[in-house]
N, C-alpha and C positions, 0 to 999 in steps of 0.2 A: 208766427213771430216768436223768436226765442226769448224766453223769460230772462231778463237781464240779471236779476238777482241770482237765479239758478246758474246762469252762465258764469257769473263772477265767482260763485262758490265752487263750481266745477273747475274753474281755472286754478284756484289755489289748492284744490284737492289734487290736481295733476302735478302741480309744483311740489306739494308734500310727498306725493308718490315717487316722483323722480328723486327727491332728496332722500327718502327712505330707501329706495333701491340702491343709491350710491353708498349710503351708510351700511346697508346690508352687505353689499359687495366688499366694502372695506373690512367689515367684521369677518366675513367668510375668508378673505385673504389673510387676515391676522390669525384666525383660528388655524387655517391650513399651515401657515408658516410656523406658528408655535407648535402645532402637532408634529409637523415634519421635523422641526428642530429636536423635539423630544425623542422622536424615533431615531434620528441619527445619533443623538447623544446616548440613548440606551444601547444602540447597536455598538457604539464605540466602547462603552463600558463592558458589555458582554465580551467583545473581541479582546479587549485588554486583559480581562480576567482569564479567559480561556488560554490566551498566549502565555500569561504568567504561570498558569498551572502547568502547561506543557514544558516551559523552560525549567520550572522548579523540579518537575519529575525527571527531565533529562539530566540536569546537573546532579540530582540526588542519585540517579542510576550510575553516573560516572564516579561519584565519590564512593558509592558502595563497592564498585569494582576496584577502585584504588585501595579501599580499606581491606577488601578480601585479599588482594595481592600482598598488602603489608602484613596481614595476619599470617599468610603462608610463609613469608620471610621470617617473621617472628618465631613461628613454630620451628622452622629449620634452625634458627639461631639457638633457641632453647634446647633443641635436640642435641646440637653439636656441643653446647656447653655442658649439658648433662652427661654426655659421653666421656667428658674429661680429656678427650684427645686434643691434640694441637690442631687448630683450625688452619687449613690450607687456604690462603687468601685467593690463590688462583682458582681453586675449585669453587670457592664462595662467589668469586666474580662471575664464573660461568653460570652458577645457579641463579644469581640475581639477573644476569643477562637474559636467561631463558624466561624468567618471570616478567621482566620488563618488556620483552618482545610482545607480550599479550596486553600490555598497558600502553596503548597508543598515545594517550594524552600526556604521559610523564616523559620528561627528558632522560631520566635515569632512575635507578633504584639503588640506594646506598645504605650502608650501616656505619654506626659509630660506636666507639667504646664508651665506657662510663666517664671518660674525661672529655668527650666531645670530639675526639680525633676520628676522622673518616678513615675506616679500616678497609672497606671493600665497596665495590659498586659495579653496576653493569657497564661493561666495556673497560673496567679498571679505573683507578683514580690516581692522581699524582700524590706523592708523599707530602706530608706536612700541612694538609688541609684540616682546619678545625672549625667546628660549629659550636664551640662551648659558649660563645657569647650570644647565641641566637635565643629568642624568646621561647620557641617551641622546645629546644633542648632543655632549657632551664625548667620549664614547666613539667616536662616528662620526668626529669631527674628528681624534682621535688615532690611530685604527686603520683603515688603508685596507682591511683584510680583515675588518672587523666583520660585513659582511653585514646580515641583518635583525636589528635591535636592538629588544628589548621593554623598556620602561621599568619602573621601580618604579611602584606605584600613586601617582598624584599628583592634586592638585586642579587642574582645568583653569582657566587664567587667564581664558579667555574664556567657557567653558561653566559654570564654577563647579560642576562635577561631578567625582566620582572617576572617573579614566580610566586606561587603559593606552595608552601611546603606542607605535605600531609605526612604525619609521623606517628609511629607507635613505639612504645617502650617494650623492651624485653628484660626479664629478670634473671639473676643468677640462681643456681640451684638452692641457695640459702634464702632466696627471696629478695636479695638486694638488687640495686640497679645495675644492669649489665650493659646498658647502651640503648641504642634505638635503631629502628629501620625507618627510612624516610624516602619520599618521592617528590621531587620538585616538578610542579606542573606550570608551564608558562601561562601567563595571563592571556596571551594571544590565543590559546586554545579556546577559552571561554568567549572571547570577543569574536572569534571565527564562527562559533556556534550561533552567537547572536546575529551575526551578519546574514545568516541564511534565513532569518525570520522575516515574515511580511508585516512590517510595522509602518510602512509608508515613508515617504521622503523625509518627513520631519519627526519620525518616531524614534524612540530610544529604548534600549534594554540595558538594565543595570543589575549588577550583583554587588551587594554590600554585606558587611558583617552586621550582626544584630546589635541590640543595645549593649550587650556585654562587651562588645568590641568597639563601642563608640560609633557604630554605623560607618565604619571605615570603607572607603570605596575600593573594591577589588577589581572590577572589570566594567567597562561601559562601551556600548556601541550607539552612536558613533563616539569616537574617543573625544572626551572633553574633561577638563579638570585634571587633577594629578592623582596618581594612584596613592591610596592610603588616606586621602583627605576625609575629614569627618563632618564637614559642614553639610547640613540638610535643612530643608524648609521647615518652618514651624508647623505648617499644615501636616506634613508627613510625621513629624515627631509626635504631634498631638494624636493623630489617627492611630499610629502603631502602638502608642502607649495605651489608648483606650481599647484597641482591638488588635492584639499581637498576632492573631491567627490569619489575618488577611483583610483587605478592604480596597475601596476605590475612592479616589478623590481627584479634584482638579487643582492644579498649581502651576505657577510660572517657574520653570526650571532655572535655577541660578547659574548653571554651567553655560547655557547658551541663550537664556532669556526667551524661551519658547513656551507658550502655554500648552499644556497637555492634560489629557485624562490618564491618570496613573492607576494601576492596580499593583498591589504588593502581596507577597506570599512567602512564608518561611520555607526553606529547603529542608524538608523532612525534619529530623531532630538535630540537624547541624546548626551551628550559630551563624547561619547565612540567610540572606533575604534576597529575593529577586523582585525587580520592579520592571513593568512594561508601561511605557507612556506613548500614547497616540496623540499626535499634534492635532489641535482643533482645526488649524488651517487645512489639514489634509482631509479629515473626514467630514468637515463642514463645507468643503469646496463644492461638492455636488449639490448640497442643500442651498448654498448661496446662488448657484446657477438656476436651480429650479425656482427658488423664491424670486429671483430677478425676473424670470419669465412671467411668473404669476403677477408680480407687481406691475410690470409693463402692460400686461393685458388688462389689469384692473384700472390703471391710469388711462389707457385708451378708452375703456368702457366709460369711465367717469367723464372724460373729455367729450366723448360722443353724446352721452346722455345730457351733459350740461349744455353743449351747443344745441342739441335737439330741443332741450327745454327752453333755451333762450329764443330759438327760432319759433317754437310753439307759442311762447308768450307774445312774441311780436305778431305772429299770425293771428293769435287770439285777439290782441288789441285791434288789429286791422279789421277782424271780423266783427268785433264789438262796434267799431266805428261805422262799418257798413250796415250792421244790424240797426244801429240807431238812426242812420240815414234812411234805411228802408222803413223803419217804424214811422219816422216823420213823413216819408213819402206816402205810406199807406194811410196815415192819419189825414194828410192833405187830400188824397184821393177820395177818402171816405167823406171828408167835409165837402169836397167838390161835388160828390154824388148827391149829398143832402141838398146843397145849395142849388145844384142843377135841377133836381127833381122839383124843388119848390119854384124856382125862378122860371123854369121852362113850362111849367103847367099853365101859368097865366097867359103867356102869348099863344100857347097851343089852344087854350080855351077860346081866345079871341079869334084865332085863325079858323078853328072849327065852327064857332058861332057865326062868323060872317060868311063863311063858305056855305053853311046850311041856309043862311038868310038869302044868299044869292040863288041857291037852288030853289028855294020856295018862291021867290019873287020873279025870277027870270027864266026858270026852266020852261022850255018850249017857246020862249020869246026870242031866244038867240038861236044860232045855228047849232047843228049837232055837235060840232067840235067844241063849242063853248060849254054845252051841257056835259060832255065827256071830261073836259078839263076840270069843271067844278066837282064832278064825282071823284076825280083823282085827288083833289085837294081835301075833300071831306074824308075819304078813305085813309089818306096819309096821315091826316091829323089824328084820326081815331087810332090808327096803328101806333103812332108815336106816343099818344097818351097811355096806351097799354104797355108799351115797351119801357117807358120811364120808370114805373113802379117795379117792373121786373128787374131792371138794371140796378135799381136802388137795393132791392133784396139781395142781388148777387154781390154788391159791394159790401153789404152789411155782414156777409159771412166772412169775418176777419180770419186772417191766418194766425192770429195769436192763440195761445193755449186755451182751449175751451173750458168752461166751467161745467163739467159733465155731472149730471145727477141721474138717479134712477127714474126712468120714464116708462109708463105702461103703454105699450104700443096699441093695445086694444082700445084704450080710451082715446088715443090720438086718432085712430081710424074712425071711431064712432063720432068724434067731433067733426072730422072732415066730411063724413058722409052727410051729416046734418047740414053742412054748408053747401054741398054739391048735390043734394037730393033733387033739386029742380032740374039741374043739367042732366043727371042720370035718367030722370023720369022722361025728360024731353027726348032723349036718345033711345028710350025704351030699354035701357041697360039694367044690369043687375051686378051688384058687388057682393061677393061672398068672402067671409073670413072666419077662421076658427079662433082658438085661443092663441093669442099672441104674447110673447114674453115681455119681461121688464128688461130694458137695456139702459146703458149709460149714454145720455144724449142731452141736448138742450131742447126743452119742450117746443119752443116756437120754431126752431129750425127743423125739428123732427116733423112738425105739422107741415112745414113747407115742402119737405122731402116727399111725404106721402101724397100731399095735394097735387104736386106736379106730376107724379107718376100716374095717379088715378085720372087726372085731367087729360094727360096724354092718351091714356087708354080710351077715354070717351071720345076725344077728338078724332083719333086715327082708327076708328072702328071700321069694320068691313061694311061696305055699302049694302051688301046683300043680307046682312043679319044684324040683329041688335047686339050691342056690346055685352060681353060676359066677362067680368073681372073677378079674379080669385087672388086673395092674399093669404100666404101661408108662411110658417117659420119652422125651422128644424135646427138641431145643434150643428154647429159648423166646427171650425178649428178650435183648439182648446181655449176656453174662456170667451168664445164668440157664438153668436147666433147667425144663421144664414136666412135672410128674408127674401121671399120671392113675390113679385107682383106680375101675375100672368093675365094676358088678354087674348082674345081670338080675332084680333084686328087684321090689318093689311100686312103686317110683318115688315121686316127690314132685311134687305140683302146683306149677306155677311161682309161685303167689302165696305159697308158703311157703319160697322159696329163701333169703330173708334170715332168716326166723324160726328155721330149724333151727340157726343159729349162735348164737342167744341162749341164755344159760345157763338151765337148768331148763325150757326150752321143749320139749315133746314133742308130736308130732302125733297119735299114737294110743296113749295110755297104757293104755287098757283092753285093747286088742288085743295090745299088747306091754308087759306090766307090768314086765319086768326092767330096763328102762333107767332112767337117773337124770337125763337131760337135760343132762348136763355134757360128754359126750364131744366133740361137734362144737364147742362153745364152746371147749373146751380145744385142739382142733386149730387153730382160727383163731388163738388166742392164741399158740400155738407158731410157726405159720407167719409171723405178723407179727413176732414177736420175731427170727426168722431173716432178716428183711428181704424176705419174699416176700408173695404174696397168694393167697387161696384162694376158690374159688367152686364152684357146683354146676350141673350140667346134667342134666335129667331129664324124663321124661314118665311119667305114671301108668301102671302095669302093664308098662312097657317098660324098667325098670331105671334106675339112677342112676350118674352119673360125678362124682366129686369131683376137681377139678383144682387144683393149687397150684404155685407157682414157688419154687425154691430156688437160691441162688447156687452157681455152679460152683466146685468145690474142687479140680479136677485140678491146676491150676498150683501151688496151695499145698501139695498132697500131695507134689510133687517137689522142693520147696525144703528 
């Protein structure tokens, strides 16, 4: 019988375990998604930083090439002015054309005099073109140490395209301002370079001026906003003010309202900055797909475990109801056994008494059939009076959890032999046993177990020799003892090994009429209740050995 309190506790332990497993799965999913998000975010930041560095290095290389060409043209202009000879504009145009042919990014290479008038250029220039009002000319004219000057984005007067002007000043022999050499580079050149970069569908690459230029927009891919605008996010302004050498941040781009992870970096020593932004929707797309799969699997797991838990609770409740019904049924059967044993004994005694009275008074006075019938009645009544106590003992071996205590089997056997001494002496038998262990059992049922086995050995002894019974014990499976009760009786055919343990099954009832067929069934029920197993080994005419296992009780006996 299942202990109801233990079953109730176990039920809620299982519910708690299911709840814990679901919470554990949710926590694992959360940790995975969070860890995966951080990995994708870190990967995007590294990618944007690397791309920014490559863009910065590439543009710096282009500008250095432009500057080297401008220096060559300045050197030539200084040489010609120093020679004092009249400068032939056609020869100068040819020289500038040759230089510009090695400068793929520039539309042209031109010179101006100290008044801002364009005097020569690659491919020639029309007369009357002046750049005196341009910011780069004014700066070069007014600042002898200006070096390479990069203009604001302007609309070219000859090319009619948005360009950046890269210009250098050249001086007269006396050190005064003699004019400048400049190269207009279309902004399209930079945007085309940006277009070849792998920044994803929502990514962007931007080139701006630095703080000294008001962060003016010079080039952007994809094109958005207007060239020259100086509006930037406060996040960018704060970051670049705190760390002008480069950094990474997240922001919502004002030009197209897309959230991106940006990295920025200055372009060498030039007053320019590059920014590369990777759209979060691009690099988190795969993360969202992976996360969705994990979440779906987790939801399926939780649904299955929840439904399984609900089904288990329903099954458990049904099992509890059946267990309660079985407990009531067992109690009713046990009560019935007690009542039956008491109530049946009285009529049996009457039947037996009157039958014996008939036998004494009328035996030989009636015919032989009547005498035989009276003997049957007396024998049946005696057999029934023997069977009722055995059946009661069988019913008393309840299926509920036993209250096992340490029991010394040596003392149990000694007590039984004291009770069976007369029977053993009458059969001329001998019972031998050595040191027997302490096991976990119930004392009264342990006595019943050994008494039935020893009585069986005495009853079913070989007719040609007195019974010789031996009881021994040896260590069995871990934590158990294996007990053996051997005899040299008539033995049992192997095909009946299982049948002998079935209640009311007797192998030779006519030859051995005193048995009830309950003893071995009772032995098996007792051993199973103690947590052990019982079996038989035998050969006809060579004796029988009943073996069973019981839990070791030596450690419990010392606590």
